[in-house]
PDB file of N, CA, C and O in Angstrom:
ATOM      1  N   UNK A   1      15.076   0.135  78.346  1.00  0.00           N
ATOM      2  CA  UNK A   1      14.356   0.476  77.126  1.00  0.00           C
ATOM      3  C   UNK A   1      14.192  -0.786  76.283  1.00  0.00           C
ATOM      4  O   UNK A   1      15.178  -1.446  75.954  1.00  0.00           O
ATOM      5  N   UNK A   2      12.959  -1.121  75.934  1.00  0.00           N
ATOM      6  CA  UNK A   2      12.688  -2.325  75.166  1.00  0.00           C
ATOM      7  C   UNK A   2      13.060  -2.178  73.698  1.00  0.00           C
ATOM      8  O   UNK A   2      13.330  -1.079  73.214  1.00  0.00           O
ATOM      9  N   UNK A   3      13.067  -3.288  73.015  1.00  0.00           N
ATOM     10  CA  UNK A   3      13.414  -3.290  71.594  1.00  0.00           C
ATOM     11  C   UNK A   3      12.465  -2.414  70.775  1.00  0.00           C
ATOM     12  O   UNK A   3      12.906  -1.647  69.920  1.00  0.00           O
ATOM     13  N   UNK A   4      11.174  -2.528  71.036  1.00  0.00           N
ATOM     14  CA  UNK A   4      10.185  -1.757  70.276  1.00  0.00           C
ATOM     15  C   UNK A   4      10.333  -0.264  70.562  1.00  0.00           C
ATOM     16  O   UNK A   4      10.140   0.557  69.666  1.00  0.00           O
ATOM     17  N   UNK A   5      10.672   0.096  71.802  1.00  0.00           N
ATOM     18  CA  UNK A   5      10.845   1.509  72.161  1.00  0.00           C
ATOM     19  C   UNK A   5      11.884   2.189  71.273  1.00  0.00           C
ATOM     20  O   UNK A   5      11.756   3.371  70.952  1.00  0.00           O
ATOM     21  N   UNK A   6      12.915   1.439  70.878  1.00  0.00           N
ATOM     22  CA  UNK A   6      13.979   1.995  70.042  1.00  0.00           C
ATOM     23  C   UNK A   6      13.486   2.319  68.630  1.00  0.00           C
ATOM     24  O   UNK A   6      14.134   3.075  67.906  1.00  0.00           O
ATOM     25  N   UNK A   7      12.359   1.757  68.241  1.00  0.00           N
ATOM     26  CA  UNK A   7      11.824   1.961  66.891  1.00  0.00           C
ATOM     27  C   UNK A   7      10.647   2.929  66.852  1.00  0.00           C
ATOM     28  O   UNK A   7      10.192   3.310  65.774  1.00  0.00           O
ATOM     29  N   UNK A   8      10.159   3.324  68.003  1.00  0.00           N
ATOM     30  CA  UNK A   8       8.909   4.087  68.061  1.00  0.00           C
ATOM     31  C   UNK A   8       9.000   5.488  67.466  1.00  0.00           C
ATOM     32  O   UNK A   8       7.984   6.020  67.018  1.00  0.00           O
ATOM     33  N   UNK A   9      10.186   6.106  67.448  1.00  0.00           N
ATOM     34  CA  UNK A   9      10.257   7.471  66.928  1.00  0.00           C
ATOM     35  C   UNK A   9       9.785   7.542  65.479  1.00  0.00           C
ATOM     36  O   UNK A   9       9.087   8.482  65.097  1.00  0.00           O
ATOM     37  N   UNK A  10      10.168   6.542  64.667  1.00  0.00           N
ATOM     38  CA  UNK A  10       9.708   6.538  63.277  1.00  0.00           C
ATOM     39  C   UNK A  10       8.219   6.216  63.193  1.00  0.00           C
ATOM     40  O   UNK A  10       7.504   6.804  62.382  1.00  0.00           O
ATOM     41  N   UNK A  11       7.754   5.300  64.015  1.00  0.00           N
ATOM     42  CA  UNK A  11       6.329   4.940  64.001  1.00  0.00           C
ATOM     43  C   UNK A  11       5.482   6.143  64.396  1.00  0.00           C
ATOM     44  O   UNK A  11       4.439   6.387  63.789  1.00  0.00           O
ATOM     45  N   UNK A  12       5.913   6.896  65.402  1.00  0.00           N
ATOM     46  CA  UNK A  12       5.176   8.103  65.798  1.00  0.00           C
ATOM     47  C   UNK A  12       5.184   9.139  64.675  1.00  0.00           C
ATOM     48  O   UNK A  12       4.166   9.773  64.395  1.00  0.00           O
ATOM     49  N   UNK A  13       6.345   9.304  64.037  1.00  0.00           N
ATOM     50  CA  UNK A  13       6.441  10.236  62.913  1.00  0.00           C
ATOM     51  C   UNK A  13       5.516   9.808  61.781  1.00  0.00           C
ATOM     52  O   UNK A  13       4.821  10.637  61.194  1.00  0.00           O
ATOM     53  N   UNK A  14       5.508   8.522  61.477  1.00  0.00           N
ATOM     54  CA  UNK A  14       4.646   8.006  60.418  1.00  0.00           C
ATOM     55  C   UNK A  14       3.173   8.215  60.758  1.00  0.00           C
ATOM     56  O   UNK A  14       2.391   8.619  59.898  1.00  0.00           O
ATOM     57  N   UNK A  15       2.791   7.945  62.001  1.00  0.00           N
ATOM     58  CA  UNK A  15       1.402   8.168  62.417  1.00  0.00           C
ATOM     59  C   UNK A  15       1.017   9.637  62.301  1.00  0.00           C
ATOM     60  O   UNK A  15      -0.089   9.954  61.864  1.00  0.00           O
ATOM     61  N   UNK A  16       1.917  10.536  62.687  1.00  0.00           N
ATOM     62  CA  UNK A  16       1.641  11.972  62.565  1.00  0.00           C
ATOM     63  C   UNK A  16       1.489  12.359  61.100  1.00  0.00           C
ATOM     64  O   UNK A  16       0.622  13.159  60.748  1.00  0.00           O
ATOM     65  N   UNK A  17       2.332  11.791  60.253  1.00  0.00           N
ATOM     66  CA  UNK A  17       2.262  12.088  58.820  1.00  0.00           C
ATOM     67  C   UNK A  17       0.946  11.601  58.243  1.00  0.00           C
ATOM     68  O   UNK A  17       0.302  12.322  57.480  1.00  0.00           O
ATOM     69  N   UNK A  18       0.539  10.400  58.590  1.00  0.00           N
ATOM     70  CA  UNK A  18      -0.725   9.846  58.102  1.00  0.00           C
ATOM     71  C   UNK A  18      -1.897  10.693  58.598  1.00  0.00           C
ATOM     72  O   UNK A  18      -2.815  10.995  57.835  1.00  0.00           O
ATOM     73  N   UNK A  19      -1.866  11.074  59.870  1.00  0.00           N
ATOM     74  CA  UNK A  19      -2.934  11.920  60.409  1.00  0.00           C
ATOM     75  C   UNK A  19      -2.984  13.270  59.705  1.00  0.00           C
ATOM     76  O   UNK A  19      -4.062  13.836  59.519  1.00  0.00           O
ATOM     77  N   UNK A  20      -1.823  13.788  59.314  1.00  0.00           N
ATOM     78  CA  UNK A  20      -1.792  15.091  58.638  1.00  0.00           C
ATOM     79  C   UNK A  20      -2.366  15.018  57.227  1.00  0.00           C
ATOM     80  O   UNK A  20      -2.662  16.053  56.631  1.00  0.00           O
ATOM     81  N   UNK A  21      -2.524  13.828  56.691  1.00  0.00           N
ATOM     82  CA  UNK A  21      -3.081  13.666  55.342  1.00  0.00           C
ATOM     83  C   UNK A  21      -4.603  13.681  55.328  1.00  0.00           C
ATOM     84  O   UNK A  21      -5.202  13.743  54.255  1.00  0.00           O
ATOM     85  N   UNK A  22      -5.236  13.626  56.479  1.00  0.00           N
ATOM     86  CA  UNK A  22      -6.704  13.572  56.518  1.00  0.00           C
ATOM     87  C   UNK A  22      -7.324  14.827  55.911  1.00  0.00           C
ATOM     88  O   UNK A  22      -8.201  14.728  55.053  1.00  0.00           O
ATOM     89  N   UNK A  23      -6.886  15.991  56.341  1.00  0.00           N
ATOM     90  CA  UNK A  23      -7.458  17.229  55.803  1.00  0.00           C
ATOM     91  C   UNK A  23      -7.171  17.389  54.310  1.00  0.00           C
ATOM     92  O   UNK A  23      -8.087  17.723  53.559  1.00  0.00           O
ATOM     93  N   UNK A  24      -5.928  17.163  53.845  1.00  0.00           N
ATOM     94  CA  UNK A  24      -5.696  17.248  52.401  1.00  0.00           C
ATOM     95  C   UNK A  24      -6.551  16.264  51.598  1.00  0.00           C
ATOM     96  O   UNK A  24      -6.958  16.560  50.474  1.00  0.00           O
ATOM     97  N   UNK A  25      -6.818  15.097  52.180  1.00  0.00           N
ATOM     98  CA  UNK A  25      -7.671  14.122  51.487  1.00  0.00           C
ATOM     99  C   UNK A  25      -9.068  14.698  51.285  1.00  0.00           C
ATOM    100  O   UNK A  25      -9.632  14.605  50.195  1.00  0.00           O
ATOM    101  N   UNK A  26      -9.623  15.292  52.337  1.00  0.00           N
ATOM    102  CA  UNK A  26     -10.961  15.884  52.235  1.00  0.00           C
ATOM    103  C   UNK A  26     -10.970  17.063  51.265  1.00  0.00           C
ATOM    104  O   UNK A  26     -11.891  17.210  50.462  1.00  0.00           O
ATOM    105  N   UNK A  27      -9.941  17.899  51.348  1.00  0.00           N
ATOM    106  CA  UNK A  27      -9.854  19.036  50.430  1.00  0.00           C
ATOM    107  C   UNK A  27      -9.727  18.571  48.979  1.00  0.00           C
ATOM    108  O   UNK A  27     -10.316  19.166  48.076  1.00  0.00           O
ATOM    109  N   UNK A  28      -8.962  17.514  48.766  1.00  0.00           N
ATOM    110  CA  UNK A  28      -8.787  16.983  47.415  1.00  0.00           C
ATOM    111  C   UNK A  28     -10.097  16.435  46.873  1.00  0.00           C
ATOM    112  O   UNK A  28     -10.437  16.672  45.713  1.00  0.00           O
ATOM    113  N   UNK A  29     -10.834  15.706  47.700  1.00  0.00           N
ATOM    114  CA  UNK A  29     -12.135  15.191  47.259  1.00  0.00           C
ATOM    115  C   UNK A  29     -13.053  16.337  46.852  1.00  0.00           C
ATOM    116  O   UNK A  29     -13.748  16.247  45.840  1.00  0.00           O
ATOM    117  N   UNK A  30     -13.059  17.405  47.630  1.00  0.00           N
ATOM    118  CA  UNK A  30     -13.889  18.563  47.326  1.00  0.00           C
ATOM    119  C   UNK A  30     -13.411  19.250  46.044  1.00  0.00           C
ATOM    120  O   UNK A  30     -14.225  19.657  45.215  1.00  0.00           O
ATOM    121  N   UNK A  31     -12.097  19.376  45.886  1.00  0.00           N
ATOM    122  CA  UNK A  31     -11.546  20.019  44.691  1.00  0.00           C
ATOM    123  C   UNK A  31     -11.867  19.226  43.428  1.00  0.00           C
ATOM    124  O   UNK A  31     -12.152  19.813  42.384  1.00  0.00           O
ATOM    125  N   UNK A  32     -11.825  17.909  43.514  1.00  0.00           N
ATOM    126  CA  UNK A  32     -12.165  17.077  42.355  1.00  0.00           C
ATOM    127  C   UNK A  32     -13.605  17.337  41.929  1.00  0.00           C
ATOM    128  O   UNK A  32     -13.898  17.447  40.738  1.00  0.00           O
ATOM    129  N   UNK A  33     -14.499  17.434  42.906  1.00  0.00           N
ATOM    130  CA  UNK A  33     -15.906  17.718  42.595  1.00  0.00           C
ATOM    131  C   UNK A  33     -16.061  19.098  41.959  1.00  0.00           C
ATOM    132  O   UNK A  33     -16.839  19.276  41.021  1.00  0.00           O
ATOM    133  N   UNK A  34     -15.312  20.071  42.478  1.00  0.00           N
ATOM    134  CA  UNK A  34     -15.431  21.450  42.000  1.00  0.00           C
ATOM    135  C   UNK A  34     -14.749  21.664  40.646  1.00  0.00           C
ATOM    136  O   UNK A  34     -15.065  22.628  39.949  1.00  0.00           O
ATOM    137  N   UNK A  35     -13.832  20.795  40.270  1.00  0.00           N
ATOM    138  CA  UNK A  35     -13.096  20.968  39.015  1.00  0.00           C
ATOM    139  C   UNK A  35     -14.033  20.977  37.811  1.00  0.00           C
ATOM    140  O   UNK A  35     -13.874  21.800  36.909  1.00  0.00           O
ATOM    141  N   UNK A  36     -14.991  20.086  37.790  1.00  0.00           N
ATOM    142  CA  UNK A  36     -15.942  20.035  36.673  1.00  0.00           C
ATOM    143  C   UNK A  36     -16.755  21.324  36.610  1.00  0.00           C
ATOM    144  O   UNK A  36     -16.967  21.878  35.531  1.00  0.00           O
ATOM    145  N   UNK A  37     -17.210  21.800  37.771  1.00  0.00           N
ATOM    146  CA  UNK A  37     -17.940  23.068  37.812  1.00  0.00           C
ATOM    147  C   UNK A  37     -17.075  24.200  37.270  1.00  0.00           C
ATOM    148  O   UNK A  37     -17.552  25.066  36.537  1.00  0.00           O
ATOM    149  N   UNK A  38     -15.809  24.182  37.637  1.00  0.00           N
ATOM    150  CA  UNK A  38     -14.889  25.218  37.170  1.00  0.00           C
ATOM    151  C   UNK A  38     -14.768  25.180  35.652  1.00  0.00           C
ATOM    152  O   UNK A  38     -14.822  26.216  34.990  1.00  0.00           O
ATOM    153  N   UNK A  39     -14.604  23.984  35.109  1.00  0.00           N
ATOM    154  CA  UNK A  39     -14.505  23.843  33.650  1.00  0.00           C
ATOM    155  C   UNK A  39     -15.748  24.382  32.959  1.00  0.00           C
ATOM    156  O   UNK A  39     -15.653  25.083  31.952  1.00  0.00           O
ATOM    157  N   UNK A  40     -16.911  24.052  33.503  1.00  0.00           N
ATOM    158  CA  UNK A  40     -18.165  24.540  32.919  1.00  0.00           C
ATOM    159  C   UNK A  40     -18.231  26.063  32.966  1.00  0.00           C
ATOM    160  O   UNK A  40     -18.609  26.694  31.979  1.00  0.00           O
ATOM    161  N   UNK A  41     -17.867  26.661  34.103  1.00  0.00           N
ATOM    162  CA  UNK A  41     -17.882  28.121  34.237  1.00  0.00           C
ATOM    163  C   UNK A  41     -16.869  28.771  33.317  1.00  0.00           C
ATOM    164  O   UNK A  41     -17.117  29.841  32.760  1.00  0.00           O
ATOM    165  N   UNK A  42     -15.729  28.123  33.160  1.00  0.00           N
ATOM    166  CA  UNK A  42     -14.676  28.658  32.300  1.00  0.00           C
ATOM    167  C   UNK A  42     -15.164  28.782  30.858  1.00  0.00           C
ATOM    168  O   UNK A  42     -14.813  29.729  30.154  1.00  0.00           O
ATOM    169  N   UNK A  43     -15.971  27.822  30.429  1.00  0.00           N
ATOM    170  CA  UNK A  43     -16.527  27.859  29.071  1.00  0.00           C
ATOM    171  C   UNK A  43     -17.535  28.991  28.911  1.00  0.00           C
ATOM    172  O   UNK A  43     -17.699  29.530  27.816  1.00  0.00           O
ATOM    173  N   UNK A  44     -18.208  29.350  29.994  1.00  0.00           N
ATOM    174  CA  UNK A  44     -19.247  30.380  29.946  1.00  0.00           C
ATOM    175  C   UNK A  44     -18.683  31.797  30.021  1.00  0.00           C
ATOM    176  O   UNK A  44     -19.320  32.744  29.560  1.00  0.00           O
ATOM    177  N   UNK A  45     -17.504  31.945  30.594  1.00  0.00           N
ATOM    178  CA  UNK A  45     -16.928  33.272  30.820  1.00  0.00           C
ATOM    179  C   UNK A  45     -15.953  33.605  29.698  1.00  0.00           C
ATOM    180  O   UNK A  45     -15.138  32.775  29.297  1.00  0.00           O
ATOM    181  N   UNK A  46     -16.050  34.814  29.207  1.00  0.00           N
ATOM    182  CA  UNK A  46     -15.122  35.290  28.182  1.00  0.00           C
ATOM    183  C   UNK A  46     -13.911  35.927  28.852  1.00  0.00           C
ATOM    184  O   UNK A  46     -13.930  37.117  29.166  1.00  0.00           O
ATOM    185  N   UNK A  47     -12.875  35.156  29.069  1.00  0.00           N
ATOM    186  CA  UNK A  47     -11.669  35.689  29.686  1.00  0.00           C
ATOM    187  C   UNK A  47     -10.789  36.346  28.635  1.00  0.00           C
ATOM    188  O   UNK A  47     -10.736  35.904  27.487  1.00  0.00           O
ATOM    189  N   UNK A  48     -10.100  37.404  29.039  1.00  0.00           N
ATOM    190  CA  UNK A  48      -9.087  37.979  28.161  1.00  0.00           C
ATOM    191  C   UNK A  48      -7.863  37.075  28.210  1.00  0.00           C
ATOM    192  O   UNK A  48      -7.759  36.223  29.093  1.00  0.00           O
ATOM    193  N   UNK A  49      -6.954  37.247  27.290  1.00  0.00           N
ATOM    194  CA  UNK A  49      -5.722  36.461  27.296  1.00  0.00           C
ATOM    195  C   UNK A  49      -4.931  36.668  28.571  1.00  0.00           C
ATOM    196  O   UNK A  49      -4.347  35.725  29.105  1.00  0.00           O
ATOM    197  N   UNK A  50      -4.909  37.907  29.064  1.00  0.00           N
ATOM    198  CA  UNK A  50      -4.185  38.222  30.297  1.00  0.00           C
ATOM    199  C   UNK A  50      -4.820  37.523  31.500  1.00  0.00           C
ATOM    200  O   UNK A  50      -4.115  36.980  32.350  1.00  0.00           O
ATOM    201  N   UNK A  51      -6.130  37.538  31.568  1.00  0.00           N
ATOM    202  CA  UNK A  51      -6.839  36.867  32.666  1.00  0.00           C
ATOM    203  C   UNK A  51      -6.617  35.357  32.615  1.00  0.00           C
ATOM    204  O   UNK A  51      -6.381  34.719  33.642  1.00  0.00           O
ATOM    205  N   UNK A  52      -6.695  34.797  31.417  1.00  0.00           N
ATOM    206  CA  UNK A  52      -6.473  33.359  31.255  1.00  0.00           C
ATOM    207  C   UNK A  52      -5.048  32.989  31.659  1.00  0.00           C
ATOM    208  O   UNK A  52      -4.821  31.935  32.253  1.00  0.00           O
ATOM    209  N   UNK A  53      -4.086  33.859  31.336  1.00  0.00           N
ATOM    210  CA  UNK A  53      -2.691  33.603  31.688  1.00  0.00           C
ATOM    211  C   UNK A  53      -2.495  33.591  33.203  1.00  0.00           C
ATOM    212  O   UNK A  53      -1.751  32.760  33.724  1.00  0.00           O
ATOM    213  N   UNK A  54      -3.153  34.500  33.906  1.00  0.00           N
ATOM    214  CA  UNK A  54      -3.063  34.541  35.370  1.00  0.00           C
ATOM    215  C   UNK A  54      -3.597  33.244  35.972  1.00  0.00           C
ATOM    216  O   UNK A  54      -2.965  32.649  36.845  1.00  0.00           O
ATOM    217  N   UNK A  55      -4.748  32.818  35.506  1.00  0.00           N
ATOM    218  CA  UNK A  55      -5.355  31.580  36.019  1.00  0.00           C
ATOM    219  C   UNK A  55      -4.501  30.369  35.654  1.00  0.00           C
ATOM    220  O   UNK A  55      -4.321  29.459  36.463  1.00  0.00           O
ATOM    221  N   UNK A  56      -3.977  30.367  34.428  1.00  0.00           N
ATOM    222  CA  UNK A  56      -3.127  29.262  33.977  1.00  0.00           C
ATOM    223  C   UNK A  56      -1.908  29.115  34.883  1.00  0.00           C
ATOM    224  O   UNK A  56      -1.535  27.998  35.243  1.00  0.00           O
ATOM    225  N   UNK A  57      -1.285  30.234  35.254  1.00  0.00           N
ATOM    226  CA  UNK A  57      -0.106  30.185  36.127  1.00  0.00           C
ATOM    227  C   UNK A  57      -0.459  29.619  37.503  1.00  0.00           C
ATOM    228  O   UNK A  57       0.336  28.896  38.103  1.00  0.00           O
ATOM    229  N   UNK A  58      -1.637  29.945  37.994  1.00  0.00           N
ATOM    230  CA  UNK A  58      -2.078  29.390  39.280  1.00  0.00           C
ATOM    231  C   UNK A  58      -2.171  27.864  39.211  1.00  0.00           C
ATOM    232  O   UNK A  58      -1.736  27.164  40.126  1.00  0.00           O
ATOM    233  N   UNK A  59      -2.741  27.363  38.119  1.00  0.00           N
ATOM    234  CA  UNK A  59      -2.859  25.912  37.952  1.00  0.00           C
ATOM    235  C   UNK A  59      -1.489  25.266  37.785  1.00  0.00           C
ATOM    236  O   UNK A  59      -1.242  24.192  38.334  1.00  0.00           O
ATOM    237  N   UNK A  60      -0.602  25.903  37.039  1.00  0.00           N
ATOM    238  CA  UNK A  60       0.742  25.354  36.856  1.00  0.00           C
ATOM    239  C   UNK A  60       1.489  25.283  38.186  1.00  0.00           C
ATOM    240  O   UNK A  60       2.159  24.292  38.475  1.00  0.00           O
ATOM    241  N   UNK A  61       1.370  26.340  38.995  1.00  0.00           N
ATOM    242  CA  UNK A  61       2.011  26.331  40.317  1.00  0.00           C
ATOM    243  C   UNK A  61       1.432  25.229  41.200  1.00  0.00           C
ATOM    244  O   UNK A  61       2.165  24.560  41.929  1.00  0.00           O
ATOM    245  N   UNK A  62       0.133  25.047  41.133  1.00  0.00           N
ATOM    246  CA  UNK A  62      -0.507  23.984  41.918  1.00  0.00           C
ATOM    247  C   UNK A  62       0.005  22.615  41.494  1.00  0.00           C
ATOM    248  O   UNK A  62       0.294  21.764  42.335  1.00  0.00           O
ATOM    249  N   UNK A  63       0.115  22.408  40.188  1.00  0.00           N
ATOM    250  CA  UNK A  63       0.595  21.114  39.688  1.00  0.00           C
ATOM    251  C   UNK A  63       2.020  20.821  40.134  1.00  0.00           C
ATOM    252  O   UNK A  63       2.343  19.687  40.489  1.00  0.00           O
ATOM    253  N   UNK A  64       2.866  21.836  40.116  1.00  0.00           N
ATOM    254  CA  UNK A  64       4.253  21.639  40.560  1.00  0.00           C
ATOM    255  C   UNK A  64       4.273  21.144  41.997  1.00  0.00           C
ATOM    256  O   UNK A  64       4.957  20.171  42.316  1.00  0.00           O
ATOM    257  N   UNK A  65       3.529  21.808  42.856  1.00  0.00           N
ATOM    258  CA  UNK A  65       3.495  21.427  44.268  1.00  0.00           C
ATOM    259  C   UNK A  65       2.902  20.026  44.440  1.00  0.00           C
ATOM    260  O   UNK A  65       3.434  19.216  45.200  1.00  0.00           O
ATOM    261  N   UNK A  66       1.814  19.743  43.745  1.00  0.00           N
ATOM    262  CA  UNK A  66       1.183  18.420  43.866  1.00  0.00           C
ATOM    263  C   UNK A  66       2.121  17.321  43.394  1.00  0.00           C
ATOM    264  O   UNK A  66       2.192  16.263  44.018  1.00  0.00           O
ATOM    265  N   UNK A  67       2.848  17.555  42.293  1.00  0.00           N
ATOM    266  CA  UNK A  67       3.776  16.544  41.784  1.00  0.00           C
ATOM    267  C   UNK A  67       4.905  16.291  42.773  1.00  0.00           C
ATOM    268  O   UNK A  67       5.288  15.144  43.001  1.00  0.00           O
ATOM    269  N   UNK A  68       5.443  17.367  43.366  1.00  0.00           N
ATOM    270  CA  UNK A  68       6.515  17.204  44.350  1.00  0.00           C
ATOM    271  C   UNK A  68       6.025  16.423  45.562  1.00  0.00           C
ATOM    272  O   UNK A  68       6.719  15.535  46.056  1.00  0.00           O
ATOM    273  N   UNK A  69       4.840  16.753  46.036  1.00  0.00           N
ATOM    274  CA  UNK A  69       4.273  16.064  47.192  1.00  0.00           C
ATOM    275  C   UNK A  69       3.992  14.601  46.865  1.00  0.00           C
ATOM    276  O   UNK A  69       4.284  13.713  47.666  1.00  0.00           O
ATOM    277  N   UNK A  70       3.426  14.354  45.689  1.00  0.00           N
ATOM    278  CA  UNK A  70       3.146  12.975  45.269  1.00  0.00           C
ATOM    279  C   UNK A  70       4.427  12.162  45.176  1.00  0.00           C
ATOM    280  O   UNK A  70       4.456  10.990  45.553  1.00  0.00           O
ATOM    281  N   UNK A  71       5.485  12.786  44.672  1.00  0.00           N
ATOM    282  CA  UNK A  71       6.769  12.090  44.547  1.00  0.00           C
ATOM    283  C   UNK A  71       7.299  11.692  45.925  1.00  0.00           C
ATOM    284  O   UNK A  71       7.763  10.567  46.114  1.00  0.00           O
ATOM    285  N   UNK A  72       7.229  12.614  46.882  1.00  0.00           N
ATOM    286  CA  UNK A  72       7.705  12.307  48.234  1.00  0.00           C
ATOM    287  C   UNK A  72       6.852  11.225  48.892  1.00  0.00           C
ATOM    288  O   UNK A  72       7.378  10.351  49.582  1.00  0.00           O
ATOM    289  N   UNK A  73       5.539  11.281  48.680  1.00  0.00           N
ATOM    290  CA  UNK A  73       4.663  10.240  49.226  1.00  0.00           C
ATOM    291  C   UNK A  73       4.976   8.885  48.597  1.00  0.00           C
ATOM    292  O   UNK A  73       4.947   7.862  49.281  1.00  0.00           O
ATOM    293  N   UNK A  74       5.276   8.873  47.294  1.00  0.00           N
ATOM    294  CA  UNK A  74       5.633   7.621  46.622  1.00  0.00           C
ATOM    295  C   UNK A  74       6.937   7.058  47.188  1.00  0.00           C
ATOM    296  O   UNK A  74       7.067   5.846  47.364  1.00  0.00           O
ATOM    297  N   UNK A  75       7.903   7.939  47.475  1.00  0.00           N
ATOM    298  CA  UNK A  75       9.162   7.493  48.081  1.00  0.00           C
ATOM    299  C   UNK A  75       8.909   6.871  49.451  1.00  0.00           C
ATOM    300  O   UNK A  75       9.462   5.822  49.780  1.00  0.00           O
ATOM    301  N   UNK A  76       8.071   7.525  50.239  1.00  0.00           N
ATOM    302  CA  UNK A  76       7.740   6.991  51.562  1.00  0.00           C
ATOM    303  C   UNK A  76       7.018   5.654  51.434  1.00  0.00           C
ATOM    304  O   UNK A  76       7.282   4.727  52.200  1.00  0.00           O
ATOM    305  N   UNK A  77       6.114   5.556  50.474  1.00  0.00           N
ATOM    306  CA  UNK A  77       5.390   4.301  50.250  1.00  0.00           C
ATOM    307  C   UNK A  77       6.365   3.171  49.923  1.00  0.00           C
ATOM    308  O   UNK A  77       6.223   2.064  50.441  1.00  0.00           O
ATOM    309  N   UNK A  78       7.353   3.442  49.067  1.00  0.00           N
ATOM    310  CA  UNK A  78       8.349   2.423  48.727  1.00  0.00           C
ATOM    311  C   UNK A  78       9.123   1.975  49.966  1.00  0.00           C
ATOM    312  O   UNK A  78       9.371   0.785  50.159  1.00  0.00           O
ATOM    313  N   UNK A  79       9.499   2.939  50.797  1.00  0.00           N
ATOM    314  CA  UNK A  79      10.223   2.603  52.028  1.00  0.00           C
ATOM    315  C   UNK A  79       9.366   1.745  52.953  1.00  0.00           C
ATOM    316  O   UNK A  79       9.858   0.794  53.559  1.00  0.00           O
ATOM    317  N   UNK A  80       8.093   2.082  53.058  1.00  0.00           N
ATOM    318  CA  UNK A  80       7.193   1.309  53.922  1.00  0.00           C
ATOM    319  C   UNK A  80       7.025  -0.108  53.390  1.00  0.00           C
ATOM    320  O   UNK A  80       7.003  -1.058  54.172  1.00  0.00           O
ATOM    321  N   UNK A  81       6.905  -0.269  52.069  1.00  0.00           N
ATOM    322  CA  UNK A  81       6.817  -1.615  51.498  1.00  0.00           C
ATOM    323  C   UNK A  81       8.076  -2.420  51.820  1.00  0.00           C
ATOM    324  O   UNK A  81       7.989  -3.606  52.137  1.00  0.00           O
ATOM    325  N   UNK A  82       9.240  -1.785  51.740  1.00  0.00           N
ATOM    326  CA  UNK A  82      10.490  -2.478  52.065  1.00  0.00           C
ATOM    327  C   UNK A  82      10.508  -2.892  53.537  1.00  0.00           C
ATOM    328  O   UNK A  82      10.926  -4.001  53.871  1.00  0.00           O
ATOM    329  N   UNK A  83      10.057  -2.003  54.407  1.00  0.00           N
ATOM    330  CA  UNK A  83       9.986  -2.329  55.836  1.00  0.00           C
ATOM    331  C   UNK A  83       9.025  -3.492  56.069  1.00  0.00           C
ATOM    332  O   UNK A  83       9.322  -4.400  56.846  1.00  0.00           O
ATOM    333  N   UNK A  84       7.876  -3.466  55.398  1.00  0.00           N
ATOM    334  CA  UNK A  84       6.907  -4.557  55.543  1.00  0.00           C
ATOM    335  C   UNK A  84       7.494  -5.891  55.090  1.00  0.00           C
ATOM    336  O   UNK A  84       7.260  -6.921  55.722  1.00  0.00           O
ATOM    337  N   UNK A  85       8.257  -5.873  53.995  1.00  0.00           N
ATOM    338  CA  UNK A  85       8.901  -7.102  53.528  1.00  0.00           C
ATOM    339  C   UNK A  85       9.884  -7.618  54.575  1.00  0.00           C
ATOM    340  O   UNK A  85       9.927  -8.814  54.863  1.00  0.00           O
ATOM    341  N   UNK A  86      10.667  -6.708  55.139  1.00  0.00           N
ATOM    342  CA  UNK A  86      11.621  -7.117  56.180  1.00  0.00           C
ATOM    343  C   UNK A  86      10.904  -7.676  57.400  1.00  0.00           C
ATOM    344  O   UNK A  86      11.325  -8.689  57.959  1.00  0.00           O
ATOM    345  N   UNK A  87       9.837  -7.032  57.810  1.00  0.00           N
ATOM    346  CA  UNK A  87       9.069  -7.525  58.960  1.00  0.00           C
ATOM    347  C   UNK A  87       8.452  -8.890  58.674  1.00  0.00           C
ATOM    348  O   UNK A  87       8.421  -9.753  59.551  1.00  0.00           O
ATOM    349  N   UNK A  88       7.962  -9.089  57.456  1.00  0.00           N
ATOM    350  CA  UNK A  88       7.398 -10.383  57.069  1.00  0.00           C
ATOM    351  C   UNK A  88       8.461 -11.471  57.152  1.00  0.00           C
ATOM    352  O   UNK A  88       8.184 -12.575  57.619  1.00  0.00           O
ATOM    353  N   UNK A  89       9.679 -11.164  56.699  1.00  0.00           N
ATOM    354  CA  UNK A  89      10.768 -12.133  56.777  1.00  0.00           C
ATOM    355  C   UNK A  89      11.118 -12.455  58.229  1.00  0.00           C
ATOM    356  O   UNK A  89      11.363 -13.611  58.574  1.00  0.00           O
ATOM    357  N   UNK A  90      11.138 -11.433  59.069  1.00  0.00           N
ATOM    358  CA  UNK A  90      11.416 -11.662  60.495  1.00  0.00           C
ATOM    359  C   UNK A  90      10.352 -12.573  61.097  1.00  0.00           C
ATOM    360  O   UNK A  90      10.668 -13.496  61.847  1.00  0.00           O
ATOM    361  N   UNK A  91       9.098 -12.311  60.767  1.00  0.00           N
ATOM    362  CA  UNK A  91       7.994 -13.133  61.289  1.00  0.00           C
ATOM    363  C   UNK A  91       8.142 -14.573  60.820  1.00  0.00           C
ATOM    364  O   UNK A  91       7.997 -15.504  61.612  1.00  0.00           O
ATOM    365  N   UNK A  92       8.432 -14.760  59.523  1.00  0.00           N
ATOM    366  CA  UNK A  92       8.564 -16.114  58.976  1.00  0.00           C
ATOM    367  C   UNK A  92       9.703 -16.879  59.640  1.00  0.00           C
ATOM    368  O   UNK A  92       9.552 -18.055  59.969  1.00  0.00           O
ATOM    369  N   UNK A  93      10.831 -16.226  59.836  1.00  0.00           N
ATOM    370  CA  UNK A  93      11.992 -16.940  60.381  1.00  0.00           C
ATOM    371  C   UNK A  93      11.895 -17.174  61.881  1.00  0.00           C
ATOM    372  O   UNK A  93      12.475 -18.130  62.395  1.00  0.00           O
ATOM    373  N   UNK A  94      11.178 -16.325  62.581  1.00  0.00           N
ATOM    374  CA  UNK A  94      11.100 -16.487  64.036  1.00  0.00           C
ATOM    375  C   UNK A  94       9.879 -17.272  64.490  1.00  0.00           C
ATOM    376  O   UNK A  94       9.826 -17.713  65.638  1.00  0.00           O
ATOM    377  N   UNK A  95       8.906 -17.453  63.622  1.00  0.00           N
ATOM    378  CA  UNK A  95       7.673 -18.148  64.004  1.00  0.00           C
ATOM    379  C   UNK A  95       7.704 -19.617  63.593  1.00  0.00           C
ATOM    380  O   UNK A  95       6.738 -20.340  63.835  1.00  0.00           O
ATOM    381  N   UNK A  96       8.774 -20.064  62.988  1.00  0.00           N
ATOM    382  CA  UNK A  96       8.825 -21.459  62.532  1.00  0.00           C
ATOM    383  C   UNK A  96       9.270 -22.388  63.616  1.00  0.00           C
ATOM    384  O   UNK A  96       9.364 -23.595  63.394  1.00  0.00           O
TER     385      UNK A  96
END
């Protein structure tokens, strides 16, 4: 088993994670476009307080999930930057 083979499990996991972000990226782009339309429609519709509360809770739940996901992605990004720094140091010391 080669040196790189011992590291591939994380690289494969990372590639799978990155590939899994493609659909959420497209959905997010679509949602951003639709958000303005939603705001415009919201102004046109006379919602009752109860109806507005139901919709508000949906948005609050969405925000909680998005914040948690963003936090985990930020943690992964920090780890990847640290790995890149280590790899850069290895390259510098071994290529001289």
